[in-house]
N, C-alpha and C positions, 0 to 999 in steps of 0.2 A: 359654172356655179355647183354642179351636179344635182344627184339626186336619189330617189328610191329605184333602185334595180328590180326587187320583188317584194314581197311581205307574205307571212303566213301567219294566219290566228288557230288558236287552239282554244276550245271550252274545255271545263273539267268535265268529271262524271258526276256529282255530286250534286245536291237540289234542296234550295231552299225554298219551304211552303208556307204561305199566308196562315195556313190553319195552325201550324207549329209556332208562328210567332205570336200567334193571337194565344194560344194555348200558355207560353211563355211570360207573357208581357200583362195580358188583361185588356189589351186593346183591342176595340171591337174590329171583327174582321173587316167592314167597309172602310174605317178607318184606314188600316193597313193597306187597303186595296186602291184607296186613293193616291198611297205614294207606290205602289209596286206596280199597277195597273196589269196586273198578272198573277194568277194562282201559285207559281211557281217558276223560279230560275235558276241557271246554273252557278253551283259552288265548288269550292275546293270539296271533295271528299274527307273521310278521316284518315285516308291515308296518302291522300295527294299533299305536292307540296308545290309552290309557284314556280320553283325552278325547275324542277323536273316538266312543269308544263311549258315552260319558256326554251328549256334544252329540246323537248318535241318538237316543236314550231320550228326551231331553230337549223334541226335534223333536216326534216322534210324540206327547208327553205333552200339548204346548201346543196341537198340533192336536186332537187328539181333546176337549180340555174346551175348545175354543175361546178360550183364554186369547191376550190380544194382549200381544207382549212389551211396550209401553209400561207394562203395568198389573203388571210384576214390578219390585218393590220390592230385592227380594237373592237374589243366588244364591253360595249356600255351595258350595265341592267340599270333598268329605269323603272321607280317606285315612288313609296312611301320612305323607306329607310327600315322598315321593319320586316327586315328579312326572315325566312325559314328559321334561320340559325341564328343568334345574336354575335357581334362582335366577328364577323365572316364575310367574305365575297362571294356572292351568287354569279358575277361575273367568270369571276376564276372556274368556280365549279363547272360551269356551263361550258366553259373553254376547254376543260380539261375532258368533259363527256364528248366532246366534240372532237378532240385531237388538234386544237387549235393551242400550238406551244411557241408562237413568235409573236403573240399580240399584247397590249397593254388591255389590261381588264380592270376596269373600275365600274363604280356605281355612279348613278345621277340619282337625288331624293329631292323631288318636288313635288310630291304627292300626284295626282292625275295629269300636271302639266309637266311631268318628267319625261314621258315619251320624247314628244317634240322638242323641249329643251336638249335632250340627249343627241335628237336628230342633227338638231343645228350645231351642237359641240363637234359632232363626228365628222361633219363635212367642212366645218372651220378647220379641224384638224389634218381632214384630208387635203384640204386644197394647199396647206402647208407642206405637204411631205415629198419627199423625192419619188418617182417612180410611181408604179399603180398600185393596186390594193384594193381591199373592199373594210366596211365597217361594218359591223354587225350591232343593232342594237334589241337589246330584249326589252318588253315592256311586260310587266308583270306584278301582282302583289296578291296580298292574303287580305283585302279588306273584309270580306264577310267573317273571319275570323276575328276582327277586332270591335266586331257589334255585339254590344250585348243586349241581346233578344228578351231579357228578363227586365229591361228596362224602360219604361212607358216613355222617359225621357229621351230616348233615343230612337224613336218610332220612324224622323225623317232622314234616318240611316237602316232603315229595314229595307231598302231595297239595292242594297250593298253584295254583288257580287262578286265574282273572278274570272279571270281570263289571261291568257297570253299571247304575245304577238312578237313574232322576229322578224327585223326588217334590216335588209341589205341595200347598203348604199356605196355608192362611188362617184367620184367626180366626172366620171369621163360617157358613163352608159346609166341610162336611167329612162325607166317608164314612166316616173314621175319626177320632174324636174322642180325641185325648193326654188320656189325664185323670192321667196321674203318670211320672214317673221319674226312678227311684234310680240312684246311681251310686256306686262309689268305686273308690279304686286302693291296691294294698298294695305301696309303694315297697319292701318288701324284694326284689322280685323284677325290680327295674329292669335289671339289668345280667346277666340271665339269657340273654337275646338282644340282638344288635348287629350294627351292618353292616361291613364292612371293604372297602376295596378290594382285588380279586383280577384281575389280567390286563384290566386295563382297565375292569372293571364293579363295581358296589356288590351284595353277596353278603350274605346272613345268616348270622352266626355262632351256634352256641349256646357260652354260657361252659361254666364248670364244671359235670357233672351234679349237680343237687341234686333229693332227693326231695321230694314233697309238693304238686307242682302239681295233681295231680289233685284232692286233696283241698281246696286251695285253692279252685277252681274249682268244687265242691260246695257249700263252706260260703259260699261268697260270694255264689254264685246263689241258695241256699237263706234266706241272710240277708235278698237285697234282694228276693225274692219276697215274705216275711211281710213287710216295710216297706212295699211297694207295695199289697200287698192290704188292711193297715191302712189306708193313704191314701185306697184308693177304698172301703173299708167293705165289704170281699168276703172270701169264706174260697176255699181251695183248690178246694173243690167247684165253687167258681162260676167256674173258669178254663175256656174252651172250648177254647182253643189254643193251645198252649205252644210257640213257635217258637225256636232256639237256632241258633248260627254252627254251621257245618258243619265243625268241625276235628277232632273226636275222637268216633266214635261208643259208644267203650266209657262214656266219660265221659257222653256223651249218656244213654244208657241208663241208667245209675248213678243219673242226677241225676234222670231221670224216677219211680225206685224211691224215693229219698229223698223226692222230695216227694208220693208217693203216688197221681201222675197216670199214668195209662192211655195205653198206644204211642199210641193211637187218638185222643190230645189233641194229638202232636206229628207234624212231618213229616220224613220220612227221605228224602233225595236221593242218599243214598252210592249208590246204585247207578248214577247218570248223570253224577255231579257233584263235582267235589273241593271242597275249603272254598274258596268264591267271593268271599273277601274281606268286606267289610262288606255286601254286596249277598245274604249267603245267608238273613237273615230275610224279606226282601222278596220273594226268589224263594219261597222258602216259604209266603209270605202269598199272593203271586200265583196260586200252585197251588191254595190255597183258593178263590181268587174263581173260577179258570177251572174248579173242579170243582161249584160253586156249594156248597161245603161253609157259607158262612158265614148266619148266622140274625140278623135284627137283634135289638141289644141283646146279642150275644155278646162276652163280656172275650178279649181276646187279648193274652197277654204274650210281648214279644220280649226276648230275653236273650242280649245280645252281649257280647263280651269281646275284649281286646285286649292285646298286648305291651305291656309295661311295669311290671305287669300291672292291667289297668283292669276289671270287671265292670260291667254295667248292666242294668236292668231296665225298658222302659216298658211302660204299660197302656193299650191301646186300646179303645175301642169302637164296635163295628160299628153305624153309623148308617145304613146303606139300609135 
């Protein structure tokens, strides 16, 4: 089936600070801290762009793996679809930066579920091609720049940060074999969030409040975890690590309780990072790798979610 050869994560140099959000919105500091769980976290700075952060991570990845640009067959840029430049291909721009000249470059827009969606698409395409070659998936966005910090009604989004990740995929060699991906969308939530032009920029707005979203997260993730475990012939006790988008700490903790998984099987970065977009689970996985907490044969589940609303669970087996 193939999987992840290696991956690289990059954080931007800018910072979002709770006291500045309070000053702009008037929302009490303690109310903002209940969402961010930290005083500040990384965001794109004034001169930084998400495609450049993605290119930086990809350049380091190709260098470390000694991958030649001419061996890359696909470059897929995954995110929300609100790129640094309108009507433009960040995938092609990164390919040009890397000297990748013989690949199909395109974008996948599925918000914070786009990374794992792109990985599945890339592996399916690699399986159908002749000969060897690699796919490069770039996960990056500029979510912090879409949040209106002057709007108290947007405070649930005040933890939105930015990051980039590059993932190298192969159908033959893999440090993490991709065993299965299960995804679904509940279209009844399609209009809960939307973009709006305000003062010359696009900002995210929430529609009329509707209860039940936290329940939808837990219900859909639980359903997809069970589907995934059936597909790989595993049980909940077989899960070595359960990594989830860092959007809502309370939902994260509730989901672990519902699944009967101990806190030690997940990763909590709320003390230093916000919701870093689609790179969240890769940041968590990178942390496990750095701490040498992965063992050969470990079953790792990546639980991702996105506006729309979509949920996905991807099963990896650590092969090193």
